[in-house]
C-alpha positions as CSV (number, residue, x, y, z in Angstrom):
1,M,58.9,-169.9,112.5
2,D,61.0,-167.1,114.5
3,K,60.2,-163.6,114.2
4,I,62.5,-162.7,112.0
5,G,60.7,-165.5,109.6
6,A,57.3,-164.7,110.1
7,G,58.2,-160.9,109.6
8,E,59.7,-161.8,106.0
9,A,56.8,-164.1,105.3
10,N,54.7,-161.1,106.0
11,M,56.6,-158.8,103.8
12,D,56.2,-161.6,101.0
13,A,52.4,-161.6,101.2
14,K,52.4,-157.6,101.0
15,M,54.4,-157.5,98.3
16,L,52.1,-160.1,96.4
17,D,49.3,-157.9,97.5
18,G,50.8,-154.8,96.1
19,R,51.5,-156.6,92.8
20,E,47.7,-157.7,92.6
21,V,47.0,-154.0,93.3
22,V,49.0,-153.0,90.7
23,A,47.5,-155.2,88.3
24,E,44.0,-154.2,89.1
25,V,45.1,-150.5,88.8
26,V,46.4,-151.4,85.2
27,R,43.3,-153.5,84.3
28,E,41.0,-150.4,85.7
29,A,43.3,-148.0,83.7
30,R,43.0,-150.0,80.4
31,A,39.4,-150.2,80.7
32,D,39.0,-146.8,81.4
33,A,41.1,-146.0,78.3
34,A,39.0,-148.3,76.1
35,E,35.9,-146.3,77.2
36,D,37.3,-143.1,76.7
37,R,38.2,-144.0,72.7
38,F,34.7,-145.6,72.8
39,F,33.0,-142.2,73.6
40,T,35.5,-140.4,71.5
41,N,34.7,-142.5,68.5
42,R,31.0,-142.0,69.4
43,A,31.4,-138.2,69.6
44,N,33.3,-138.0,66.4
45,M,30.4,-140.1,65.0
46,D,27.8,-137.7,66.2
47,M,29.9,-134.9,64.7
48,A,30.1,-136.8,61.4
49,D,26.2,-137.3,61.5
50,R,25.7,-133.6,62.2
51,V,27.8,-132.3,59.2
52,I,26.2,-134.7,56.9
53,S,22.8,-133.8,58.0
54,V,23.7,-129.9,57.4
55,V,25.1,-130.9,54.1
56,A,21.8,-133.0,53.3
57,L,19.4,-130.1,54.5
58,V,21.3,-127.4,52.2
59,F,20.8,-129.8,49.4
60,V,17.3,-130.4,49.7
61,A,16.9,-126.4,50.4
62,A,18.7,-126.0,46.8
63,C,16.7,-128.4,45.0
64,V,13.4,-126.8,46.4
65,C,14.6,-123.4,45.3
66,A,15.7,-124.7,41.9
67,L,12.2,-126.4,41.7
68,L,10.6,-123.0,42.6
69,A,12.7,-121.0,40.3
70,H,11.8,-123.2,37.4
71,A,8.2,-123.2,38.1
72,L,7.8,-119.9,38.4
73,F,10.0,-118.3,35.8
74,V,9.6,-121.0,33.0
């Protein structure tokens, strides 16, 4: 193989490596995006859990107040 042929083969190998690098970057980006979606959904779930907890706490407090009022004034 002459110098020009060797250079072309080397360039082809570098291009292949470049495509592999791009494919790896794309795979990592997709994995990161999936992980971000997971944690975002989890954060939303935590917020929903907090809202449900607050609503349940207010409901229980209202029931306790109603029972106390009933016991004291009836």
